[in-house]
N, CA, C and O atoms as a Tripos MOL2 file, in Angstrom:
@<TRIPOS>MOLECULE
protein
  196   195    49     0     0
PROTEIN
NO_CHARGES

@<TRIPOS>ATOM
      1 N          81.6800  -20.8130   25.1170 N.3       1 MET1
      2 CA         83.0100  -21.1050   24.6380 C.3       1 MET1
      3 C          83.6220  -19.8510   24.0570 C.2       1 MET1
      4 O          82.9000  -18.9630   23.6040 O.2       1 MET1
      5 N          84.9330  -19.7610   24.0620 N.am      2 ASN2
      6 CA         85.6040  -18.6460   23.4110 C.3       2 ASN2
      7 C          85.5080  -18.8260   21.9060 C.2       2 ASN2
      8 O          85.5350  -19.9520   21.4090 O.2       2 ASN2
      9 N          85.3970  -17.7440   21.1950 N.am      3 SER3
     10 CA         85.3040  -17.8220   19.7430 C.3       3 SER3
     11 C          86.3980  -16.9730   19.1070 C.2       3 SER3
     12 O          86.9390  -16.0750   19.7510 O.2       3 SER3
     13 N          86.7250  -17.2510   17.8500 N.am      4 PRO4
     14 CA         87.7130  -16.4360   17.1420 C.3       4 PRO4
     15 C          87.1000  -15.1640   16.5550 C.2       4 PRO4
     16 O          87.7820  -14.4040   15.8680 O.2       4 PRO4
     17 N          85.8120  -14.9310   16.8260 N.am      5 PHE5
     18 CA         85.1040  -13.7930   16.2470 C.3       5 PHE5
     19 C          85.1270  -12.5970   17.1890 C.2       5 PHE5
     20 O          85.2200  -12.7510   18.4070 O.2       5 PHE5
     21 N          85.0420  -11.4110   16.6120 N.am      6 ASN6
     22 CA         84.9900  -10.1860   17.4070 C.3       6 ASN6
     23 C          83.6920  -10.1280   18.2030 C.2       6 ASN6
     24 O          82.6690  -10.6730   17.7870 O.2       6 ASN6
     25 N          83.7470   -9.4640   19.3430 N.am      7 GLY7
     26 CA         82.5490   -9.2670   20.1400 C.3       7 GLY7
     27 C          81.4700   -8.5620   19.3420 C.2       7 GLY7
     28 O          81.7580   -7.7000   18.5130 O.2       7 GLY7
     29 N          80.2300   -8.9360   19.5990 N.am      8 ASN8
     30 CA         79.0410   -8.3820   18.9470 C.3       8 ASN8
     31 C          78.8800   -8.7950   17.4920 C.2       8 ASN8
     32 O          77.9870   -8.2830   16.8150 O.2       8 ASN8
     33 N          79.7110   -9.7030   16.9850 N.am      9 ALA9
     34 CA         79.5430  -10.1990   15.6190 C.3       9 ALA9
     35 C          78.3310  -11.1270   15.5780 C.2       9 ALA9
     36 O          77.9720  -11.7340   16.5870 O.2       9 ALA9
     37 N          77.7120  -11.2300   14.4210 N.am     10 ARG10
     38 CA         76.6410  -12.2050   14.2170 C.3      10 ARG10
     39 C          77.2280  -13.3050   13.3510 C.2      10 ARG10
     40 O          77.7620  -13.0420   12.2740 O.2      10 ARG10
     41 N          77.1250  -14.5450   13.8290 N.am     11 ILE11
     42 CA         77.6910  -15.6740   13.1030 C.3      11 ILE11
     43 C          76.5910  -16.6760   12.7640 C.2      11 ILE11
     44 O          75.6150  -16.8250   13.4990 O.2      11 ILE11
     45 N          76.7730  -17.3610   11.6300 N.am     12 CYS12
     46 CA         75.7620  -18.3070   11.1660 C.3      12 CYS12
     47 C          76.4100  -19.6370   10.8030 C.2      12 CYS12
     48 O          77.5370  -19.6880   10.3120 O.2      12 CYS12
     49 N          75.6760  -20.6970   11.0540 N.am     13 ASN13
     50 CA         76.0890  -22.0560   10.7170 C.3      13 ASN13
     51 C          75.8680  -22.2500    9.2200 C.2      13 ASN13
     52 O          74.7340  -22.1610    8.7500 O.2      13 ASN13
     53 N          76.9300  -22.5140    8.4660 N.am     14 ILE14
     54 CA         76.7820  -22.6520    7.0140 C.3      14 ILE14
     55 C          76.0810  -23.9490    6.6230 C.2      14 ILE14
     56 O          75.7100  -24.1210    5.4620 O.2      14 ILE14
     57 N          75.8970  -24.8590    7.5700 N.am     15 LEU15
     58 CA         75.2380  -26.1280    7.2790 C.3      15 LEU15
     59 C          73.7280  -26.0780    7.5020 C.2      15 LEU15
     60 O          73.0180  -27.0220    7.1540 O.2      15 LEU15
     61 N          73.2330  -24.9840    8.0780 N.am     16 LYS16
     62 CA         71.7970  -24.8540    8.3490 C.3      16 LYS16
     63 C          71.4300  -23.3730    8.2610 C.2      16 LYS16
     64 O          71.9670  -22.5570    9.0100 O.2      16 LYS16
     65 N          70.5360  -23.0310    7.3680 N.am     17 ASN17
     66 CA         70.2420  -21.6320    7.0550 C.3      17 ASN17
     67 C          69.7500  -20.7910    8.2240 C.2      17 ASN17
     68 O          70.0590  -19.6010    8.2870 O.2      17 ASN17
     69 N          69.0020  -21.3650    9.1400 N.am     18 ASP18
     70 CA         68.3720  -20.5580   10.1910 C.3      18 ASP18
     71 C          69.0770  -20.6740   11.5470 C.2      18 ASP18
     72 O          68.4480  -20.4620   12.5840 O.2      18 ASP18
     73 N          70.3550  -21.0020   11.5530 N.am     19 ASP19
     74 CA         71.1080  -21.1870   12.7990 C.3      19 ASP19
     75 C          72.1520  -20.0800   12.9380 C.2      19 ASP19
     76 O          73.3200  -20.2700   12.6000 O.2      19 ASP19
     77 N          71.7180  -18.9230   13.4400 N.am     20 CYS20
     78 CA         72.6160  -17.7850   13.6470 C.3      20 CYS20
     79 C          72.5890  -17.3760   15.1200 C.2      20 CYS20
     80 O          71.5570  -17.4840   15.7830 O.2      20 CYS20
     81 N          73.7210  -16.9110   15.6220 N.am     21 VAL21
     82 CA         73.8250  -16.4520   17.0050 C.3      21 VAL21
     83 C          74.6910  -15.2030   17.0530 C.2      21 VAL21
     84 O          75.4710  -14.9330   16.1390 O.2      21 VAL21
     85 N          74.5420  -14.4520   18.1250 N.am     22 ASN22
     86 CA         75.3670  -13.2690   18.3350 C.3      22 ASN22
     87 C          76.5020  -13.6040   19.2940 C.2      22 ASN22
     88 O          76.3070  -14.2910   20.2960 O.2      22 ASN22
     89 N          77.6880  -13.1080   18.9700 N.am     23 VAL23
     90 CA         78.8470  -13.2720   19.8430 C.3      23 VAL23
     91 C          78.7640  -12.2010   20.9180 C.2      23 VAL23
     92 O          78.4670  -11.0450   20.6180 O.2      23 VAL23
     93 N          79.0200  -12.5710   22.1610 N.am     24 GLY24
     94 CA         79.0000  -11.6030   23.2500 C.3      24 GLY24
     95 C          80.1380  -10.6020   23.1290 C.2      24 GLY24
     96 O          81.0870  -10.8230   22.3780 O.2      24 GLY24
     97 N          80.0440   -9.5160   23.8560 N.am     25 GLN25
     98 CA         81.0750   -8.4790   23.8280 C.3      25 GLN25
     99 C          82.4410   -9.0210   24.2160 C.2      25 GLN25
    100 O          83.4690   -8.4940   23.7900 O.2      25 GLN25
    101 N          82.4540  -10.0680   25.0210 N.am     26 ASN26
    102 CA         83.7090  -10.6550   25.4910 C.3      26 ASN26
    103 C          84.2340  -11.7600   24.5730 C.2      26 ASN26
    104 O          85.2110  -12.4280   24.9100 O.2      26 ASN26
    105 N          83.5960  -11.9570   23.4150 N.am     27 GLY27
    106 CA         84.0310  -12.9900   22.4730 C.3      27 GLY27
    107 C          83.4830  -14.3660   22.7660 C.2      27 GLY27
    108 O          83.8580  -15.3340   22.1030 O.2      27 GLY27
    109 N          82.5940  -14.4760   23.7540 N.am     28 GLN28
    110 CA         81.9870  -15.7600   24.1120 C.3      28 GLN28
    111 C          80.7330  -15.9950   23.2710 C.2      28 GLN28
    112 O          80.0330  -15.0520   22.9000 O.2      28 GLN28
    113 N          80.4650  -17.2540   22.9800 N.am     29 VAL29
    114 CA         79.2610  -17.6130   22.2410 C.3      29 VAL29
    115 C          78.7090  -18.9180   22.8220 C.2      29 VAL29
    116 O          79.4670  -19.8140   23.1930 O.2      29 VAL29
    117 N          77.3940  -19.0090   22.8920 N.am     30 ASP30
    118 CA         76.7290  -20.2250   23.3680 C.3      30 ASP30
    119 C          76.3170  -21.0570   22.1590 C.2      30 ASP30
    120 O          75.5590  -20.5940   21.3070 O.2      30 ASP30
    121 N          76.8200  -22.2820   22.0900 N.am     31 VAL31
    122 CA         76.5010  -23.1950   20.9940 C.3      31 VAL31
    123 C          75.9700  -24.4830   21.6000 C.2      31 VAL31
    124 O          76.5830  -25.0500   22.5040 O.2      31 VAL31
    125 N          74.8330  -24.9440   21.1020 N.am     32 THR32
    126 CA         74.2290  -26.1880   21.5640 C.3      32 THR32
    127 C          74.2570  -27.2030   20.4340 C.2      32 THR32
    128 O          73.8010  -26.9260   19.3250 O.2      32 THR32
    129 N          74.7950  -28.3780   20.7230 N.am     33 LEU33
    130 CA         74.8120  -29.4640   19.7400 C.3      33 LEU33
    131 C          73.7430  -30.4800   20.1170 C.2      33 LEU33
    132 O          73.6150  -30.8580   21.2820 O.2      33 LEU33
    133 N          72.9800  -30.9160   19.1250 N.am     34 ASN34
    134 CA         71.9360  -31.9160   19.3360 C.3      34 ASN34
    135 C          72.2730  -33.1730   18.5490 C.2      34 ASN34
    136 O          72.5010  -33.1110   17.3410 O.2      34 ASN34
    137 N          72.3040  -34.3090   19.2280 N.am     35 ASN35
    138 CA         72.5290  -35.6050   18.5780 C.3      35 ASN35
    139 C          73.8000  -35.6430   17.7400 C.2      35 ASN35
    140 O          73.8140  -36.2760   16.6840 O.2      35 ASN35
    141 N          74.8580  -34.9900   18.1770 N.am     36 GLY36
    142 CA         76.1410  -35.0420   17.4840 C.3      36 GLY36
    143 C          76.2030  -34.2820   16.1760 C.2      36 GLY36
    144 O          77.0920  -34.5250   15.3610 O.2      36 GLY36
    145 N          75.2680  -33.3600   15.9610 N.am     37 GLU37
    146 CA         75.2740  -32.6060   14.7050 C.3      37 GLU37
    147 C          76.5430  -31.7570   14.5800 C.2      37 GLU37
    148 O          77.1320  -31.3500   15.5820 O.2      37 GLU37
    149 N          76.9460  -31.5000   13.3560 N.am     38 ALA38
    150 CA         78.1060  -30.6450   13.0910 C.3      38 ALA38
    151 C          77.6360  -29.2100   12.8790 C.2      38 ALA38
    152 O          76.5520  -28.9720   12.3470 O.2      38 ALA38
    153 N          78.4620  -28.2610   13.3000 N.am     39 LYS39
    154 CA         78.1790  -26.8470   13.0710 C.3      39 LYS39
    155 C          79.4720  -26.1690   12.6340 C.2      39 LYS39
    156 O          80.5330  -26.3890   13.2170 O.2      39 LYS39
    157 N          79.3650  -25.3470   11.6030 N.am     40 VAL40
    158 CA         80.5010  -24.5790   11.1010 C.3      40 VAL40
    159 C          80.0400  -23.1320   11.0080 C.2      40 VAL40
    160 O          79.2230  -22.7880   10.1540 O.2      40 VAL40
    161 N          80.5680  -22.2830   11.8920 N.am     41 TYR41
    162 CA         80.1260  -20.8940   11.9420 C.3      41 TYR41
    163 C          81.0690  -19.9630   11.2000 C.2      41 TYR41
    164 O          82.2900  -20.0840   11.3030 O.2      41 TYR41
    165 N          80.4880  -19.0330   10.4500 N.am     42 VAL42
    166 CA         81.2100  -17.9470    9.7920 C.3      42 VAL42
    167 C          80.4470  -16.6640   10.0730 C.2      42 VAL42
    168 O          79.2720  -16.6980   10.4390 O.2      42 VAL42
    169 N          81.1210  -15.5280    9.9010 N.am     43 ARG43
    170 CA         80.4280  -14.2550   10.0970 C.3      43 ARG43
    171 C          79.3000  -14.1250    9.0890 C.2      43 ARG43
    172 O          79.4540  -14.4760    7.9200 O.2      43 ARG43
    173 N          78.1820  -13.6250    9.5450 N.am     44 GLU44
    174 CA         77.0290  -13.4400    8.6730 C.3      44 GLU44
    175 C          77.4440  -12.5980    7.4780 C.2      44 GLU44
    176 O          78.0680  -11.5500    7.6450 O.2      44 GLU44
    177 N          77.1110  -13.0360    6.2970 N.am     45 GLY45
    178 CA         77.4380  -12.3120    5.0800 C.3      45 GLY45
    179 C          78.7530  -12.7230    4.4360 C.2      45 GLY45
    180 O          79.0100  -12.3550    3.2900 O.2      45 GLY45
    181 N          79.6040  -13.4850    5.1480 N.am     46 ASP46
    182 CA         80.8910  -13.9050    4.5810 C.3      46 ASP46
    183 C          80.7690  -15.1250    3.6780 C.2      46 ASP46
    184 O          81.6710  -15.3960    2.8840 O.2      46 ASP46
    185 N          79.6810  -15.8580    3.7840 N.am     47 PHE47
    186 CA         79.5110  -17.0770    2.9960 C.3      47 PHE47
    187 C          78.0830  -17.1370    2.4940 C.2      47 PHE47
    188 O          77.1420  -17.0410    3.2820 O.2      47 PHE47
    189 N          77.9140  -17.2950    1.2030 N.am     48 LYS48
    190 CA         76.5790  -17.4080    0.6080 C.3      48 LYS48
    191 C          76.4490  -18.7560   -0.0690 C.2      48 LYS48
    192 O          77.3510  -19.1970   -0.7820 O.2      48 LYS48
    193 N          75.3100  -19.4120    0.1610 N.am     49 MET49
    194 CA         75.0550  -20.7020   -0.4850 C.3      49 MET49
    195 C          74.1580  -20.4910   -1.6810 C.2      49 MET49
    196 O          73.8160  -21.4500   -2.3720 O.2      49 MET49
@<TRIPOS>BOND
     1     1     2 1
     2     2     3 1
     3     3     4 2
     4     3     5 am
     5     5     6 1
     6     6     7 1
     7     7     8 2
     8     7     9 am
     9     9    10 1
    10    10    11 1
    11    11    12 2
    12    11    13 am
    13    13    14 1
    14    14    15 1
    15    15    16 2
    16    15    17 am
    17    17    18 1
    18    18    19 1
    19    19    20 2
    20    19    21 am
    21    21    22 1
    22    22    23 1
    23    23    24 2
    24    23    25 am
    25    25    26 1
    26    26    27 1
    27    27    28 2
    28    27    29 am
    29    29    30 1
    30    30    31 1
    31    31    32 2
    32    31    33 am
    33    33    34 1
    34    34    35 1
    35    35    36 2
    36    35    37 am
    37    37    38 1
    38    38    39 1
    39    39    40 2
    40    39    41 am
    41    41    42 1
    42    42    43 1
    43    43    44 2
    44    43    45 am
    45    45    46 1
    46    46    47 1
    47    47    48 2
    48    47    49 am
    49    49    50 1
    50    50    51 1
    51    51    52 2
    52    51    53 am
    53    53    54 1
    54    54    55 1
    55    55    56 2
    56    55    57 am
    57    57    58 1
    58    58    59 1
    59    59    60 2
    60    59    61 am
    61    61    62 1
    62    62    63 1
    63    63    64 2
    64    63    65 am
    65    65    66 1
    66    66    67 1
    67    67    68 2
    68    67    69 am
    69    69    70 1
    70    70    71 1
    71    71    72 2
    72    71    73 am
    73    73    74 1
    74    74    75 1
    75    75    76 2
    76    75    77 am
    77    77    78 1
    78    78    79 1
    79    79    80 2
    80    79    81 am
    81    81    82 1
    82    82    83 1
    83    83    84 2
    84    83    85 am
    85    85    86 1
    86    86    87 1
    87    87    88 2
    88    87    89 am
    89    89    90 1
    90    90    91 1
    91    91    92 2
    92    91    93 am
    93    93    94 1
    94    94    95 1
    95    95    96 2
    96    95    97 am
    97    97    98 1
    98    98    99 1
    99    99   100 2
   100    99   101 am
   101   101   102 1
   102   102   103 1
   103   103   104 2
   104   103   105 am
   105   105   106 1
   106   106   107 1
   107   107   108 2
   108   107   109 am
   109   109   110 1
   110   110   111 1
   111   111   112 2
   112   111   113 am
   113   113   114 1
   114   114   115 1
   115   115   116 2
   116   115   117 am
   117   117   118 1
   118   118   119 1
   119   119   120 2
   120   119   121 am
   121   121   122 1
   122   122   123 1
   123   123   124 2
   124   123   125 am
   125   125   126 1
   126   126   127 1
   127   127   128 2
   128   127   129 am
   129   129   130 1
   130   130   131 1
   131   131   132 2
   132   131   133 am
   133   133   134 1
   134   134   135 1
   135   135   136 2
   136   135   137 am
   137   137   138 1
   138   138   139 1
   139   139   140 2
   140   139   141 am
   141   141   142 1
   142   142   143 1
   143   143   144 2
   144   143   145 am
   145   145   146 1
   146   146   147 1
   147   147   148 2
   148   147   149 am
   149   149   150 1
   150   150   151 1
   151   151   152 2
   152   151   153 am
   153   153   154 1
   154   154   155 1
   155   155   156 2
   156   155   157 am
   157   157   158 1
   158   158   159 1
   159   159   160 2
   160   159   161 am
   161   161   162 1
   162   162   163 1
   163   163   164 2
   164   163   165 am
   165   165   166 1
   166   166   167 1
   167   167   168 2
   168   167   169 am
   169   169   170 1
   170   170   171 1
   171   171   172 2
   172   171   173 am
   173   173   174 1
   174   174   175 1
   175   175   176 2
   176   175   177 am
   177   177   178 1
   178   178   179 1
   179   179   180 2
   180   179   181 am
   181   181   182 1
   182   182   183 1
   183   183   184 2
   184   183   185 am
   185   185   186 1
   186   186   187 1
   187   187   188 2
   188   187   189 am
   189   189   190 1
   190   190   191 1
   191   191   192 2
   192   191   193 am
   193   193   194 1
   194   194   195 1
   195   195   196 2
@<TRIPOS>SUBSTRUCTURE
     1 MET1         2 RESIDUE 1 A MET
     2 ASN2         6 RESIDUE 1 A ASN
     3 SER3        10 RESIDUE 1 A SER
     4 PRO4        14 RESIDUE 1 A PRO
     5 PHE5        18 RESIDUE 1 A PHE
     6 ASN6        22 RESIDUE 1 A ASN
     7 GLY7        26 RESIDUE 1 A GLY
     8 ASN8        30 RESIDUE 1 A ASN
     9 ALA9        34 RESIDUE 1 A ALA
    10 ARG10       38 RESIDUE 1 A ARG
    11 ILE11       42 RESIDUE 1 A ILE
    12 CYS12       46 RESIDUE 1 A CYS
    13 ASN13       50 RESIDUE 1 A ASN
    14 ILE14       54 RESIDUE 1 A ILE
    15 LEU15       58 RESIDUE 1 A LEU
    16 LYS16       62 RESIDUE 1 A LYS
    17 ASN17       66 RESIDUE 1 A ASN
    18 ASP18       70 RESIDUE 1 A ASP
    19 ASP19       74 RESIDUE 1 A ASP
    20 CYS20       78 RESIDUE 1 A CYS
    21 VAL21       82 RESIDUE 1 A VAL
    22 ASN22       86 RESIDUE 1 A ASN
    23 VAL23       90 RESIDUE 1 A VAL
    24 GLY24       94 RESIDUE 1 A GLY
    25 GLN25       98 RESIDUE 1 A GLN
    26 ASN26      102 RESIDUE 1 A ASN
    27 GLY27      106 RESIDUE 1 A GLY
    28 GLN28      110 RESIDUE 1 A GLN
    29 VAL29      114 RESIDUE 1 A VAL
    30 ASP30      118 RESIDUE 1 A ASP
    31 VAL31      122 RESIDUE 1 A VAL
    32 THR32      126 RESIDUE 1 A THR
    33 LEU33      130 RESIDUE 1 A LEU
    34 ASN34      134 RESIDUE 1 A ASN
    35 ASN35      138 RESIDUE 1 A ASN
    36 GLY36      142 RESIDUE 1 A GLY
    37 GLU37      146 RESIDUE 1 A GLU
    38 ALA38      150 RESIDUE 1 A ALA
    39 LYS39      154 RESIDUE 1 A LYS
    40 VAL40      158 RESIDUE 1 A VAL
    41 TYR41      162 RESIDUE 1 A TYR
    42 VAL42      166 RESIDUE 1 A VAL
    43 ARG43      170 RESIDUE 1 A ARG
    44 GLU44      174 RESIDUE 1 A GLU
    45 GLY45      178 RESIDUE 1 A GLY
    46 ASP46      182 RESIDUE 1 A ASP
    47 PHE47      186 RESIDUE 1 A PHE
    48 LYS48      190 RESIDUE 1 A LYS
    49 MET49      194 RESIDUE 1 A MET
């Protein structure tokens, strides 16, 4: 899917500590949802719990 993040950014799901992915150079990111779970991604380091 297209993302609002810059290419090569690392983004993390703020709802689950170990769910981080890298955005491709073209701004694309692969996100998999399991059993209807919610995911909210922010740039790594922009949000601390």
